[in-house]
matplotlib code that plots the C-alpha trace (Angstrom):
import matplotlib.pyplot as plt

x = [-18.3, -19.7, -20.1, -23.0, -22.0, -24.0, -22.7, -23.9, -23.0, -23.4, -24.2, -23.7, -21.7, -21.2, -21.5, -24.9, -26.1, -24.8, -26.8, -29.9, -29.5, -29.1, -32.4, -34.0, -33.0, -30.0, -28.1, -25.7, -22.2, -22.6, -20.1, -21.2, -19.2, -19.7, -18.1, -18.9, -19.4, -20.7, -20.5, -17.8, -17.3, -14.2, -13.7, -15.1, -17.3, -14.5, -15.1, -13.5, -12.6, -14.0, -12.5, -14.1, -11.7, -10.8, -12.3, -15.0, -16.4, -18.2, -18.6, -21.3, -21.5, -22.8, -20.3, -20.1, -18.4, -17.8, -15.6, -13.8, -14.5, -14.6, -11.0, -9.8, -11.6, -9.9, -6.5, -7.6, -9.1, -6.1, -3.9, -6.5, -6.5, -2.7, -2.5, -4.6, -2.4, 0.8, -0.4, 0.0, 3.1, 6.3, 6.7, 6.6, 3.1, 2.6, -0.4, -1.2, -3.4, -6.2, -7.4, -5.1, -2.6, 0.4, 3.2, 6.2, 4.1, 1.3, -2.2, -3.8, -6.4, -8.8, -10.9, -14.1, -15.7, -19.2, -21.4, -25.1, -27.5, -30.5, -33.1, -31.0, -27.8, -24.6, -23.3, -20.0, -19.6, -16.1, -15.8, -12.7, -11.7, -8.8, -7.1, -6.3, -5.9, -6.3, -4.6, -7.0, -5.6, -6.2, -5.0, -4.7, -2.4, -0.4, -2.0, -1.1, -2.6, -1.6, -1.1, 1.5, 3.1, 3.3, 3.6, 0.7, -3.0, -4.9, -7.7, -10.2, -12.1, -8.9, -8.4, -12.1, -11.7, -8.7, -10.8, -13.6, -11.3, -9.5, -12.6, -14.5, -11.6, -11.4, -15.2, -15.0, -12.1, -13.4, -16.0, -13.5, -10.3, -9.7, -8.6, -5.1, -4.9, -6.4, -3.9, -0.9, -2.2, -2.9, -0.1, 2.6, 3.3]
y = [-70.9, -68.5, -64.9, -62.9, -59.4, -56.2, -53.1, -49.6, -46.2, -44.3, -45.2, -43.7, -46.8, -50.3, -51.6, -49.9, -51.7, -55.0, -54.4, -53.7, -56.8, -59.0, -57.5, -58.3, -62.0, -62.1, -64.9, -66.1, -64.5, -61.2, -58.6, -55.0, -52.4, -48.8, -46.1, -43.4, -43.7, -40.5, -41.5, -44.2, -45.4, -46.5, -48.1, -46.5, -44.0, -42.5, -41.4, -43.1, -40.5, -42.0, -40.4, -41.2, -43.5, -45.6, -49.1, -49.6, -53.0, -54.9, -58.6, -60.2, -63.9, -66.1, -67.2, -69.2, -67.2, -70.4, -71.7, -68.5, -65.4, -61.7, -61.0, -64.0, -62.8, -59.4, -61.2, -63.3, -60.4, -58.2, -61.0, -61.8, -58.1, -58.0, -61.2, -59.5, -56.4, -58.5, -60.1, -56.7, -55.3, -56.8, -53.7, -54.3, -53.8, -53.6, -54.3, -51.8, -53.8, -54.4, -52.9, -50.8, -51.5, -49.2, -48.6, -46.6, -45.6, -44.2, -45.7, -46.8, -49.4, -49.7, -52.6, -52.3, -55.5, -55.5, -58.3, -58.5, -61.1, -61.6, -64.4, -66.6, -66.3, -64.4, -62.4, -60.8, -57.7, -56.9, -53.4, -52.6, -49.1, -49.2, -46.0, -47.3, -44.1, -41.2, -40.5, -38.5, -35.7, -36.5, -34.4, -37.3, -39.6, -39.7, -41.5, -42.9, -44.8, -47.9, -45.6, -43.7, -46.9, -48.5, -45.3, -46.3, -46.0, -48.8, -50.8, -51.3, -54.1, -56.2, -55.8, -56.5, -59.8, -60.7, -60.0, -62.2, -65.1, -64.8, -64.6, -67.4, -69.7, -68.5, -68.9, -72.6, -73.2, -71.4, -74.1, -76.9, -75.6, -74.3, -70.8, -72.0, -73.8, -70.8, -68.4, -70.6, -70.7, -67.0, -65.5, -67.0, -63.9]
z = [-65.5, -68.1, -67.0, -68.3, -69.6, -69.2, -70.9, -70.3, -71.7, -68.4, -64.8, -61.4, -60.2, -61.6, -58.0, -57.6, -60.8, -59.4, -56.2, -58.3, -60.4, -57.3, -56.0, -59.4, -58.8, -61.1, -59.5, -62.2, -62.3, -64.1, -65.1, -65.5, -67.4, -68.4, -70.5, -68.0, -64.2, -62.5, -58.9, -58.6, -55.1, -53.2, -49.7, -46.6, -48.4, -50.6, -54.1, -57.1, -59.7, -62.9, -66.0, -69.3, -71.3, -68.3, -67.4, -64.8, -64.0, -61.3, -61.1, -59.0, -58.0, -55.2, -52.6, -49.5, -46.7, -44.7, -47.6, -48.5, -46.4, -47.4, -46.3, -48.2, -51.3, -50.9, -51.1, -54.1, -56.0, -55.6, -57.1, -59.9, -61.0, -60.7, -62.9, -65.6, -65.6, -65.6, -68.9, -70.6, -68.9, -67.5, -65.2, -61.5, -60.1, -56.3, -54.3, -51.6, -49.3, -49.3, -52.5, -54.6, -57.4, -57.7, -60.1, -58.8, -55.7, -58.0, -57.9, -61.1, -59.9, -57.0, -55.9, -53.9, -52.5, -51.1, -49.7, -50.0, -48.6, -50.7, -50.8, -48.5, -50.5, -50.1, -53.0, -53.5, -55.7, -56.9, -58.3, -60.2, -61.3, -63.7, -65.0, -68.4, -70.4, -68.0, -64.6, -62.5, -60.4, -56.7, -53.7, -51.3, -53.5, -56.7, -59.6, -63.0, -65.8, -67.9, -70.8, -68.8, -67.6, -71.1, -73.1, -75.5, -75.7, -74.0, -75.6, -72.8, -74.7, -74.8, -71.1, -70.4, -72.3, -70.1, -67.0, -68.2, -69.1, -65.7, -63.6, -65.6, -64.8, -61.2, -60.6, -61.8, -59.4, -56.3, -55.7, -56.1, -54.4, -50.9, -50.2, -49.5, -52.9, -54.7, -53.0, -54.0, -57.6, -58.0, -56.1, -58.4, -60.5]

ax = plt.figure().add_subplot(projection="3d")
ax.plot(x, y, z, "-o")
ax.set_aspect("equal")
plt.show()
């Protein structure tokens, strides 16, 4: 399933753009990315510190909560993101449930899922904040970046392409396979 790509220079939040697009009747799977995010959001009202040079994306798509529910998607999305990262590093990446990726107990990725009902359909928005080149300073937890992990500058466009390929494949399969089958397939890393 082909994903439509929308690139921006600067937005408040890629998830906010996804919400607006859904309300404008954008119903095909769409990935939003930006160079700068001024008001990135995390779970339960927390702020995502969005340093310029890192990767910020949101993916929106229709979903059937009777087939795969919100919590099941949280599991799948954590593994999908981990799969993408595992393609560029052999280092051990941990999932801190339900929505963070860690290396040596330092956070470098957060995932924010949101559901919106619009025009009789359910949409899932998957926001991903990935510290590719800069580790923000945060008082509540230790953070790092892929650049620190791999000791080299990260090309965000290459990682973005890996996300697109991974999610296009997943979106084709999500309608054909059960949650159990998808979980078996994507947790083998």
